[in-house]
C-alpha positions as CSV (number, residue, x, y, z in Angstrom):
1,M,-29.7,13.8,-21.5
2,K,-26.9,11.4,-22.3
3,I,-24.0,14.0,-21.1
4,K,-25.9,14.2,-17.7
5,K,-26.2,10.1,-17.3
6,L,-22.5,10.1,-18.4
7,Y,-21.9,12.4,-16.2
8,F,-22.9,10.6,-13.3
9,L,-22.1,7.2,-14.2
10,L,-18.2,9.0,-14.0
11,A,-19.4,10.9,-10.7
12,L,-20.7,7.5,-9.1
13,L,-17.6,5.5,-10.7
14,A,-15.2,7.9,-9.3
15,A,-16.8,7.2,-6.0
16,L,-16.6,3.8,-5.8
17,V,-12.9,4.0,-6.7
18,S,-12.2,6.5,-4.0
19,S,-13.9,4.5,-1.2
20,P,-10.7,3.0,0.5
21,E,-13.1,0.4,2.6
22,L,-14.1,-1.2,-1.3
23,F,-10.2,-1.4,-1.8
24,A,-8.7,-2.5,1.4
25,Q,-7.0,-5.2,0.4
26,K,-5.1,-3.7,-2.8
27,D,-2.5,-1.8,-0.6
28,L,-1.0,-5.7,0.5
29,Q,1.7,-7.3,-1.0
30,I,-0.7,-10.8,-1.0
31,N,-3.0,-9.3,-3.5
32,E,-0.3,-10.2,-5.6
33,V,-0.7,-13.7,-4.6
34,F,-4.7,-13.7,-5.6
35,E,-4.2,-11.8,-9.0
36,M,-0.8,-14.4,-10.0
37,Y,-1.9,-17.6,-8.6
38,G,-5.7,-17.5,-8.6
39,K,-6.4,-18.8,-11.7
40,K,-3.5,-21.8,-12.5
41,K,-3.7,-25.4,-11.9
42,N,-3.5,-27.0,-8.6
43,V,-5.0,-23.8,-7.0
44,V,-8.4,-22.7,-5.6
45,M,-8.9,-19.7,-4.8
46,V,-12.8,-18.5,-3.1
47,N,-14.0,-14.9,-2.8
48,L,-16.8,-13.8,-1.0
49,S,-18.6,-10.7,0.0
50,G,-22.2,-8.6,0.7
51,E,-24.9,-10.9,1.8
52,M,-23.0,-14.3,1.6
53,L,-21.0,-12.6,4.8
54,E,-23.4,-10.5,6.9
55,D,-24.4,-13.6,9.3
56,Y,-20.6,-14.0,10.0
57,E,-20.4,-10.1,10.2
58,L,-17.9,-9.7,7.6
59,S,-17.8,-7.8,4.8
60,L,-14.7,-9.5,2.4
61,F,-13.0,-13.5,2.8
62,K,-10.7,-14.3,0.5
63,S,-8.8,-17.2,0.6
64,I,-6.2,-19.3,-1.7
65,N,-5.1,-23.4,-1.6
66,I,-2.3,-23.6,-3.4
67,K,-0.8,-27.5,-3.7
68,N,2.8,-28.7,-5.3
69,D,4.2,-25.2,-5.7
70,P,7.2,-24.8,-3.7
71,S,7.6,-21.8,-5.9
72,A,4.1,-20.2,-5.5
73,A,4.8,-20.9,-1.4
74,D,7.9,-18.9,-1.7
75,F,6.4,-16.3,-2.7
76,V,3.8,-16.2,-0.3
77,R,6.2,-16.1,2.3
78,K,7.5,-13.3,0.9
79,C,4.5,-11.4,0.3
80,L,3.5,-11.9,4.4
81,A,7.1,-10.9,5.4
82,Q,6.1,-7.4,3.6
83,D,2.8,-7.5,4.8
84,E,4.0,-8.4,8.3
85,K,5.5,-4.6,9.0
86,G,3.4,-3.0,10.9
87,A,1.3,-5.8,11.6
88,K,0.3,-7.3,15.3
89,K,1.5,-11.1,15.2
90,I,-1.5,-13.1,16.9
91,K,-0.1,-16.3,16.5
92,Q,2.2,-18.6,15.2
93,V,3.9,-21.7,14.5
94,V,7.6,-22.8,14.0
95,A,8.1,-26.3,13.1
96,N,11.7,-26.8,12.1
97,G,12.5,-23.2,12.1
98,V,10.1,-22.8,9.4
99,V,6.9,-20.4,9.8
100,T,4.6,-23.2,9.2
101,S,1.4,-21.1,10.2
102,I,0.6,-16.9,11.3
103,F,-2.1,-15.0,12.2
104,L,-1.8,-11.0,11.7
105,Q,-3.6,-8.4,12.7
106,L,-3.4,-5.7,10.0
107,P,-3.7,-1.6,10.7
108,S,-7.4,-1.2,10.4
109,K,-8.8,0.9,7.2
110,G,-11.4,3.3,8.8
111,K,-13.7,1.3,10.9
112,I,-12.6,-2.3,8.6
113,N,-10.4,-4.8,10.9
114,R,-7.8,-7.2,8.4
115,L,-6.5,-10.0,9.2
116,I,-4.2,-12.4,7.7
117,L,-4.3,-16.1,7.9
118,F,-1.6,-18.5,6.5
119,N,-1.0,-22.3,7.1
120,E,1.3,-24.8,5.2
121,Q,1.6,-28.4,5.5
122,F,3.9,-30.8,4.0
123,K,2.3,-34.1,4.8
124,P,1.0,-35.7,3.2
125,E,1.0,-33.4,0.5
126,R,2.5,-29.7,0.3
127,Q,-0.3,-27.6,0.6
128,L,-0.6,-23.9,1.7
129,A,-3.5,-21.9,2.6
130,L,-3.9,-17.7,2.4
131,I,-6.9,-16.2,3.7
132,Y,-7.7,-12.5,4.2
133,I,-10.8,-11.0,6.2
134,E,-11.8,-7.6,6.8
135,S,-15.1,-6.8,9.1
136,E,-15.6,-4.5,11.6
137,N,-15.3,-7.4,14.6
138,N,-12.5,-7.1,16.1
139,S,-9.4,-10.0,15.9
140,D,-11.0,-12.2,18.6
141,D,-14.1,-12.1,17.5
142,I,-13.1,-12.9,13.9
143,L,-11.1,-15.3,15.5
144,K,-13.9,-17.4,17.7
145,L,-16.1,-17.2,14.4
146,L,-13.3,-19.2,12.8
147,L,-13.5,-22.0,15.6
148,K,-16.2,-22.2,16.5
149,K,-17.6,-25.9,16.4
150,K,-20.8,-26.7,15.4
């Protein structure tokens, strides 16, 4: 009986690991930003999934805000440059020759649409925000949701 339970648990684990929709962001370079900086000083990271996002029709929301860390900003930009390959630029803002804001639509993974949003400000202090979203909705609907005024 114990052997059957063990086999069942192993089969369940294998099914979870092989599901691409559960780990769609793992193939992105920005995933390294979340892993490397998520628990550091002057950083706020939010990772939401499941019931908390049902009302917004999102399946995953990850964000990280980093303050006053130029090396982190450089690392984020390098990761974004890699993930930007093959992505569709929906919006980009350039100030003084530097990209300060970008909204990317990544190639979908099955039914899951994937988006990256990046924003960096320099005043009053240097701060950047990186957001990763997964949803079955298209990018226009997600953008409307994010910009919706209450």
